[in-house]
ChimeraX commands (.cxc) that place a marker at each C-alpha (Angstrom):
marker #1 position -14.90,84.07,-21.52 radius 0.5
marker #1 position -12.19,81.90,-23.07 radius 0.5
marker #1 position -13.46,80.84,-26.54 radius 0.5
marker #1 position -12.52,77.19,-25.96 radius 0.5
marker #1 position -14.45,77.06,-22.67 radius 0.5
marker #1 position -17.35,78.87,-24.30 radius 0.5
marker #1 position -17.44,76.32,-27.12 radius 0.5
marker #1 position -17.34,73.39,-24.69 radius 0.5
marker #1 position -20.10,74.83,-22.52 radius 0.5
marker #1 position -22.35,75.56,-25.49 radius 0.5
marker #1 position -21.93,72.28,-27.37 radius 0.5
marker #1 position -24.83,69.92,-27.92 radius 0.5
marker #1 position -25.31,66.43,-29.23 radius 0.5
marker #1 position -27.23,66.04,-32.45 radius 0.5
marker #1 position -29.11,62.81,-33.05 radius 0.5
marker #1 position -30.82,63.84,-36.29 radius 0.5
marker #1 position -28.83,64.73,-39.38 radius 0.5
marker #1 position -29.76,66.72,-42.45 radius 0.5
marker #1 position -29.46,65.04,-45.81 radius 0.5
marker #1 position -26.76,67.50,-46.81 radius 0.5
marker #1 position -23.48,65.65,-47.39 radius 0.5
marker #1 position -20.27,66.71,-45.69 radius 0.5
marker #1 position -17.95,68.32,-48.23 radius 0.5
marker #1 position -14.43,66.99,-48.76 radius 0.5
marker #1 position -13.03,70.25,-47.35 radius 0.5
marker #1 position -15.19,69.92,-44.21 radius 0.5
marker #1 position -14.15,66.29,-43.77 radius 0.5
marker #1 position -10.47,67.20,-44.09 radius 0.5
marker #1 position -10.90,69.99,-41.51 radius 0.5
marker #1 position -12.57,67.58,-39.08 radius 0.5
marker #1 position -9.84,64.95,-39.58 radius 0.5
marker #1 position -7.08,67.54,-39.22 radius 0.5
marker #1 position -8.58,68.76,-35.94 radius 0.5
marker #1 position -8.99,65.17,-34.67 radius 0.5
marker #1 position -5.38,64.33,-35.47 radius 0.5
marker #1 position -4.16,67.49,-33.71 radius 0.5
marker #1 position -6.30,66.98,-30.61 radius 0.5
marker #1 position -4.34,66.26,-27.42 radius 0.5
marker #1 position -4.14,62.71,-26.12 radius 0.5
marker #1 position -2.95,61.22,-22.82 radius 0.5
marker #1 position 0.82,61.28,-22.79 radius 0.5
marker #1 position 0.72,62.42,-26.44 radius 0.5
marker #1 position 0.55,58.74,-27.36 radius 0.5
marker #1 position -2.18,59.15,-30.01 radius 0.5
marker #1 position -3.29,55.57,-29.44 radius 0.5
marker #1 position -6.14,55.62,-31.89 radius 0.5
marker #1 position -6.82,55.05,-35.53 radius 0.5
marker #1 position -9.63,56.90,-37.27 radius 0.5
marker #1 position -11.75,54.77,-39.57 radius 0.5
marker #1 position -14.25,56.35,-41.95 radius 0.5
marker #1 position -17.34,54.21,-42.51 radius 0.5
marker #1 position -19.20,55.13,-45.69 radius 0.5
marker #1 position -20.71,51.77,-46.65 radius 0.5
marker #1 position -24.40,51.86,-45.69 radius 0.5
marker #1 position -24.54,48.15,-44.80 radius 0.5
marker #1 position -21.70,48.67,-42.30 radius 0.5
marker #1 position -23.46,51.71,-40.83 radius 0.5
marker #1 position -26.60,49.58,-40.43 radius 0.5
marker #1 position -24.59,46.88,-38.63 radius 0.5
marker #1 position -23.05,49.50,-36.34 radius 0.5
marker #1 position -26.54,50.61,-35.33 radius 0.5
marker #1 position -27.06,47.14,-33.86 radius 0.5
marker #1 position -23.64,46.86,-32.21 radius 0.5
marker #1 position -23.98,50.34,-30.69 radius 0.5
marker #1 position -27.12,49.75,-28.61 radius 0.5
marker #1 position -29.56,50.28,-31.51 radius 0.5
marker #1 position -28.72,53.96,-31.97 radius 0.5
marker #1 position -30.54,54.47,-35.27 radius 0.5
marker #1 position -29.06,57.91,-35.97 radius 0.5
marker #1 position -25.74,56.20,-36.76 radius 0.5
marker #1 position -27.15,54.81,-40.02 radius 0.5
marker #1 position -28.13,58.31,-41.16 radius 0.5
marker #1 position -24.90,60.11,-40.34 radius 0.5
marker #1 position -23.48,61.87,-43.41 radius 0.5
marker #1 position -19.96,61.28,-42.04 radius 0.5
marker #1 position -19.23,58.42,-39.67 radius 0.5
marker #1 position -15.82,58.19,-38.03 radius 0.5
marker #1 position -14.81,55.40,-35.66 radius 0.5
marker #1 position -11.99,56.02,-33.21 radius 0.5
marker #1 position -10.35,52.72,-32.34 radius 0.5
marker #1 position -7.74,52.16,-29.61 radius 0.5
marker #1 position -4.70,50.94,-31.53 radius 0.5
marker #1 position -1.76,49.73,-29.48 radius 0.5
marker #1 position -0.11,48.28,-32.60 radius 0.5
marker #1 position 0.15,51.86,-33.85 radius 0.5
marker #1 position 1.96,52.83,-30.63 radius 0.5
marker #1 position 4.34,49.88,-30.88 radius 0.5
marker #1 position 5.06,50.53,-34.58 radius 0.5
marker #1 position 5.75,54.20,-33.84 radius 0.5
marker #1 position 8.25,53.24,-31.13 radius 0.5
marker #1 position 10.02,50.91,-33.54 radius 0.5
marker #1 position 10.00,53.49,-36.34 radius 0.5
marker #1 position 11.55,56.16,-34.12 radius 0.5
marker #1 position 14.29,53.87,-32.81 radius 0.5
marker #1 position 13.15,53.46,-29.22 radius 0.5
marker #1 position 14.24,49.81,-29.28 radius 0.5
marker #1 position 17.81,50.80,-30.32 radius 0.5
marker #1 position 17.85,53.58,-27.72 radius 0.5
marker #1 position 16.84,51.13,-24.99 radius 0.5
marker #1 position 19.48,48.62,-26.11 radius 0.5
marker #1 position 22.16,51.35,-26.00 radius 0.5
marker #1 position 21.20,51.92,-22.35 radius 0.5
marker #1 position 20.96,48.19,-21.64 radius 0.5
marker #1 position 17.24,48.47,-20.97 radius 0.5
marker #1 position 14.39,46.38,-22.26 radius 0.5
marker #1 position 11.87,48.32,-24.33 radius 0.5
marker #1 position 8.43,48.17,-22.75 radius 0.5
marker #1 position 5.84,46.61,-25.01 radius 0.5
marker #1 position 2.05,46.95,-24.81 radius 0.5
marker #1 position 0.40,44.44,-22.51 radius 0.5
marker #1 position -3.19,43.44,-21.75 radius 0.5
marker #1 position -3.43,45.91,-18.87 radius 0.5
marker #1 position -2.78,48.80,-21.25 radius 0.5
marker #1 position -6.16,48.26,-22.87 radius 0.5
marker #1 position -7.95,49.37,-19.69 radius 0.5
marker #1 position -6.55,52.94,-19.67 radius 0.5
marker link #1:1,2 radius 0.2
marker link #1:2,3 radius 0.2
marker link #1:3,4 radius 0.2
marker link #1:4,5 radius 0.2
marker link #1:5,6 radius 0.2
marker link #1:6,7 radius 0.2
marker link #1:7,8 radius 0.2
marker link #1:8,9 radius 0.2
marker link #1:9,10 radius 0.2
marker link #1:10,11 radius 0.2
marker link #1:11,12 radius 0.2
marker link #1:12,13 radius 0.2
marker link #1:13,14 radius 0.2
marker link #1:14,15 radius 0.2
marker link #1:15,16 radius 0.2
marker link #1:16,17 radius 0.2
marker link #1:17,18 radius 0.2
marker link #1:18,19 radius 0.2
marker link #1:19,20 radius 0.2
marker link #1:20,21 radius 0.2
marker link #1:21,22 radius 0.2
marker link #1:22,23 radius 0.2
marker link #1:23,24 radius 0.2
marker link #1:24,25 radius 0.2
marker link #1:25,26 radius 0.2
marker link #1:26,27 radius 0.2
marker link #1:27,28 radius 0.2
marker link #1:28,29 radius 0.2
marker link #1:29,30 radius 0.2
marker link #1:30,31 radius 0.2
marker link #1:31,32 radius 0.2
marker link #1:32,33 radius 0.2
marker link #1:33,34 radius 0.2
marker link #1:34,35 radius 0.2
marker link #1:35,36 radius 0.2
marker link #1:36,37 radius 0.2
marker link #1:37,38 radius 0.2
marker link #1:38,39 radius 0.2
marker link #1:39,40 radius 0.2
marker link #1:40,41 radius 0.2
marker link #1:41,42 radius 0.2
marker link #1:42,43 radius 0.2
marker link #1:43,44 radius 0.2
marker link #1:44,45 radius 0.2
marker link #1:45,46 radius 0.2
marker link #1:46,47 radius 0.2
marker link #1:47,48 radius 0.2
marker link #1:48,49 radius 0.2
marker link #1:49,50 radius 0.2
marker link #1:50,51 radius 0.2
marker link #1:51,52 radius 0.2
marker link #1:52,53 radius 0.2
marker link #1:53,54 radius 0.2
marker link #1:54,55 radius 0.2
marker link #1:55,56 radius 0.2
marker link #1:56,57 radius 0.2
marker link #1:57,58 radius 0.2
marker link #1:58,59 radius 0.2
marker link #1:59,60 radius 0.2
marker link #1:60,61 radius 0.2
marker link #1:61,62 radius 0.2
marker link #1:62,63 radius 0.2
marker link #1:63,64 radius 0.2
marker link #1:64,65 radius 0.2
marker link #1:65,66 radius 0.2
marker link #1:66,67 radius 0.2
marker link #1:67,68 radius 0.2
marker link #1:68,69 radius 0.2
marker link #1:69,70 radius 0.2
marker link #1:70,71 radius 0.2
marker link #1:71,72 radius 0.2
marker link #1:72,73 radius 0.2
marker link #1:73,74 radius 0.2
marker link #1:74,75 radius 0.2
marker link #1:75,76 radius 0.2
marker link #1:76,77 radius 0.2
marker link #1:77,78 radius 0.2
marker link #1:78,79 radius 0.2
marker link #1:79,80 radius 0.2
marker link #1:80,81 radius 0.2
marker link #1:81,82 radius 0.2
marker link #1:82,83 radius 0.2
marker link #1:83,84 radius 0.2
marker link #1:84,85 radius 0.2
marker link #1:85,86 radius 0.2
marker link #1:86,87 radius 0.2
marker link #1:87,88 radius 0.2
marker link #1:88,89 radius 0.2
marker link #1:89,90 radius 0.2
marker link #1:90,91 radius 0.2
marker link #1:91,92 radius 0.2
marker link #1:92,93 radius 0.2
marker link #1:93,94 radius 0.2
marker link #1:94,95 radius 0.2
marker link #1:95,96 radius 0.2
marker link #1:96,97 radius 0.2
marker link #1:97,98 radius 0.2
marker link #1:98,99 radius 0.2
marker link #1:99,100 radius 0.2
marker link #1:100,101 radius 0.2
marker link #1:101,102 radius 0.2
marker link #1:102,103 radius 0.2
marker link #1:103,104 radius 0.2
marker link #1:104,105 radius 0.2
marker link #1:105,106 radius 0.2
marker link #1:106,107 radius 0.2
marker link #1:107,108 radius 0.2
marker link #1:108,109 radius 0.2
marker link #1:109,110 radius 0.2
marker link #1:110,111 radius 0.2
marker link #1:111,112 radius 0.2
marker link #1:112,113 radius 0.2
marker link #1:113,114 radius 0.2
marker link #1:114,115 radius 0.2
marker link #1:115,116 radius 0.2
view
């Protein structure tokens, strides 16, 4: 079987964590894989936020339907939809100038984009 399909089919969710910390090398591997993961339209519309402060983890337990395992996670990463990132990337790569050269208006993120 394809190793990717095999991995997907054999994955499981873990709700109890060991007390062993995640090493810096392991964290960097996880972040590298997350950054390289495919996204819709290759837009990469997310920012990854590491939460290490225990008081913030405790607050997230409450805001995430009282899922107590969150507070005990040795590495907690939040993936946040970030349309500002998309807009900034378009500006950085000159999409606005390209559109102007073609006498087109550059599309900007709108409220409806948040529902994708």
